[in-house]
N, C-alpha and C positions, 0 to 999 in steps of 0.2 A: 680458870677459879680468881679466885677476889684472893685467894689468902697465897698471891705468886710473895717469891722473896721480892719483889718493885715493892705493889706493896704495903708487906708487913716494915719492909724496911722505910719505909713512907711513915709510918703508924707509929715506927718505934725515931726518928728523927725528929714527930712536933713532940711526940711527947718530950722526951728532951729538950727540945726548943722549952716550951710550958716548961718545965723546972729550969731552967735562967736568965729569968728573972730577971736577979740581982745579982745577977754575973756582971752580964749586958750591962746597967747600970754601974757597978762598980766598975767596971770599965770603959765605961762610955762609948756600945756600939749596940745601935738601933734595935732595939726587944724587939721583933720582928721577922715574918717570914712568911713566903709565899711557893704556890705551889701552882704546877696548871698540868689536870686530867687532863687524861684523853683517849675514848676512848668512844666504838657504837652505842647508843641510843640501848637503856638498857642495862651498862656492863655494871648498875654498879656506883658509879662516880658521886653524885649528886647522894647519895647511901652511906658511904664510909665518912665522909662529909661531915651529914649530918652526925653520922653516928662517931667520929670524933669530934660535934661539941657537945654531943653529950655527955663520954667520957670528963669531958676539962670543963665542963660546966660552963662555956662558953655563948654565950648570947649571938644568935647571927641574926647578919644583917643581910637579907639578898637584895642585891643591883638589878634594877631591871633595863638593862642599857637602852632596851627601846624605845623606852618609853620617854628617856632626863635629854635636857638637855647640858652642856656646862656648865650653869648655875648649879642648875637640881643636880648634880654630882658633885661639887665642889661642898656645899652645904650637907646633902646628906652623907658625905665620908666625915668631913666635923661632925656629925651629931653623932656619929660614932661613932666616932674617935673615942670620944669621950663617955664612953660605955667599954670600951676598952677592959682589961683585956677580953677580948668578942673576936669570933668568924667575919669577915664579911666574902660572901658569894657572888659569885659573876660564874651565873650559865651560859652557857651555847655563846662565848663569847663570837665562834660564827655566824652565829645566825644575822651579828649585829657586826661587825667591821669583819669586812676579807683586806687581808696585813691593815692597811692604817685609812682604808677606803672604808665609811660608815651605809649601809648594806639594807637596815635599816629601812622597809618601806616608815615614811614622816607620819606621825598624825594626820597632820593637818591643822592641828591647833593652833591659835595665834601666839600661843606664850611660849612651846615650843618652836626651837629652830637648829634641834638634833644637837647629837653629842659630835663634837673628836677625836680623835685619838690620839691629841697635843691632851686634851683637859684631863683624858685617862688614864695616860701615863705620870702627867703632874701630882695629880689625886696619890694615885699609887702611890709613888716618886719623887714626891718635889724636893719644894725650898723646907712644910713644913712637914715636919719630923710626929712619927703617929703613934707610939709604941702600943705594944702588945696587942698588933693584931697582927691575926697569921687569913693569910688571904687567898682564901681557892675558887683555879677559873677552871670551867670546863668547856670544854671540846669536843665533839664527833670529826671534828676531821684539824688536823693539828698544822699542816699547810696556809690553811690560812689566816691563823694565829702567828702576827708580822714579829718580827726577828727582834722589835723595840723594846717587846714583852717578855715575846718566848726567851733569848738567850738570857736575860740581863741579868746578874743575880744581884740582890738587891730588890728585886720588882718580880721574878720569879725564881724560884731557890733552883729546882727540879721537877719535872718532868715528870710524870708517871704517864703508862700504861694500862688501862684497865682491860682487859680480852674478857667475852664473850662468859656471862655464870652460869655455870651449872647447877643441878637436882647444889648438890656440897654445897661450893660459893654463896653460896643464895641464902644454906642452910647459915653458913658461918659466920656470912656478913651482916 
């Protein structure tokens, strides 16, 4: 059920992050947060992200990494950051990267040479600071997510398991 303690704690953490903008600025700390939602399809990962964005009145920027190359991602991330505070949503990262290897089928377009894992890491947590970005990454298979993303505070501040939703869980969500 989505009302697990872990998911409730995540929700409270995001609410607290959203209220900490002035404190972060006062202390010179980047005002950003990142979470990795993992669980089987239909467990409420995307619905939870959407409900947080609606509650906090955050525009959602969805990144379809399978169709992007390095420059596409960099440009899109820069445009998104000018819309902060906002949510960056990367769904099903395990369908694009297995570890640090891009496994998404290439589109065959002459302009696309695919996306590298380093470009993704640099967009999320590179030299340029992007305050006000709430990053939500979803996966159906946690073991396919590279530790450089999964285990790095500042990129991903928490990994949250979403279990199978029963009827009561769907109603709460």
